[in-house]
C-alpha positions as CSV (number, residue, x, y, z in Angstrom):
1,M,0.0,0.0,0.0
2,T,1.3,3.4,-0.9
3,T,1.0,6.3,1.4
4,I,0.1,9.6,-0.2
5,T,1.7,12.6,1.5
6,S,0.7,16.2,1.5
7,Y,3.7,16.9,-0.7
8,D,2.5,14.3,-3.2
9,M,-0.9,16.1,-3.3
10,F,0.8,19.5,-3.8
11,E,2.9,18.1,-6.7
12,E,-0.2,16.8,-8.4
13,F,-2.0,20.2,-7.8
14,F,1.0,22.1,-9.1
15,D,1.2,20.0,-12.2
16,F,-2.5,20.4,-12.7
17,I,-2.6,24.2,-12.4
18,K,0.3,24.5,-14.9
19,L,-1.8,23.0,-17.7
20,P,-2.9,25.7,-20.1
21,T,-6.5,24.5,-20.1
22,T,-7.0,24.6,-16.3
23,D,-9.9,26.7,-15.1
24,K,-11.3,27.5,-11.7
25,K,-14.2,25.0,-11.9
26,A,-11.8,22.2,-12.9
27,T,-9.5,23.1,-10.1
28,I,-12.3,23.1,-7.5
29,K,-13.7,19.8,-8.9
30,E,-10.4,18.1,-8.8
31,F,-9.0,19.5,-5.5
32,G,-11.9,20.9,-3.5
33,G,-11.9,19.9,0.1
34,S,-8.3,18.8,0.1
35,N,-5.9,19.6,2.8
36,F,-2.2,19.9,1.8
37,Y,0.8,22.0,2.5
38,I,2.0,24.3,-0.3
39,P,5.7,24.9,-0.1
40,S,7.2,28.3,-0.8
41,Y,7.6,29.5,-4.4
42,K,11.3,29.9,-3.8
43,T,11.8,26.4,-2.7
44,T,9.7,24.9,-5.4
45,M,11.4,26.8,-8.2
46,R,14.8,26.1,-6.6
47,N,14.1,22.3,-6.5
48,A,12.9,22.4,-10.2
49,E,16.2,24.1,-11.1
50,I,18.2,21.5,-9.2
51,I,16.4,18.7,-10.9
52,Q,17.0,20.2,-14.3
53,K,20.7,20.8,-13.7
54,Y,21.0,17.2,-12.3
55,K,19.4,15.9,-15.5
56,N,21.9,17.9,-17.5
57,K,24.7,16.0,-15.8
58,S,25.6,18.3,-12.9
59,T,27.0,16.4,-9.9
60,V,25.5,16.2,-6.4
61,K,28.6,17.9,-4.9
62,I,28.5,20.8,-7.3
63,L,24.7,21.3,-6.8
64,A,25.2,21.2,-3.0
65,R,27.8,23.9,-3.1
66,E,25.9,26.0,-5.6
67,Y,22.7,26.0,-3.6
68,D,24.2,25.9,-0.1
69,L,22.6,22.6,0.7
70,T,23.9,19.3,1.9
71,E,24.5,16.4,-0.5
72,R,21.8,14.5,1.4
73,Q,19.3,17.3,0.5
74,I,20.3,17.1,-3.1
75,Y,19.8,13.4,-3.1
76,D,16.4,13.8,-1.6
77,I,15.4,16.5,-4.2
78,T,16.6,14.4,-7.1
79,K,15.3,11.0,-5.8
80,E,12.5,10.7,-8.4
81,V,15.0,11.4,-11.3
82,R,17.5,8.9,-9.9
83,N,15.0,6.1,-9.0
84,P,11.8,6.5,-11.0
85,S,8.8,4.8,-9.5
86,L,7.2,1.9,-11.4
87,F,3.8,3.0,-10.0
């Protein structure tokens, strides 16, 4: 059994609202009544940049130094890229 976290719900919401066809009614229908944490814009955009740079062959050490994070944090941020889920 897979546990869905608040962050999983946020990622789904974030991907949904980025769609060019998303309107208010569709958003309410899809996510109305949900409780989930929305991380800061800065962190979300930073993580997207880190993932993109990682995909473009940047190393964990370089990314950790560049973003003033630990290597463990970079591994956590890039987890899905490194080990894609089968489900």
